[in-house]
C-alpha positions, 0 to 999 in steps of 0.5 A: 546683882542682876535686876531681872525684875525690871522690864526692858523699855519698849522703845529706843526713846524709852531706853534713853529716857530711863538711862538719863534718869539713872544718870541723874540719880547717880550724879546726885551722890545720894544713893547707897552703894548697893543701889548705885551698883544696881543702877549702874548695872541697869544703865550698862544694860540700857546702853548696850541695848540702845547701841544694838538698836542704833546699829540695826537702824544704821544697817537698815539705812545702809541697805536702803542706800544700796538699793538706791545705788549709793554704796556708802554712808558719809559722815557729817563734817563739822562745818557742814550745815543741815538744811 
C-alpha cells in the first residue's frame, strides 16, 4: 500500500502543508476507504519525517547553546511572555 511515487516534500514547511491538506481531505469523510488508507499512510510518513527534522533542529540548537556555555534548553512556561 506504500505510495512510493509521491516525492518527499523539500522542506519542513512543505511537509506540514501537505499534512494539513491530507487531514482536511480525511476529515471530509468523502474519500473511498482505499484512498483514505493511502492518505493515512502518507500522513504518517510526513509526520515521522517532520519529527525527524524537528529533532535535528533541536540538536543543532543544543550544540549552539553548549558552544556558548549554556548547558540546557528550558521549556517555556505557560505564564511566560514572549517578547
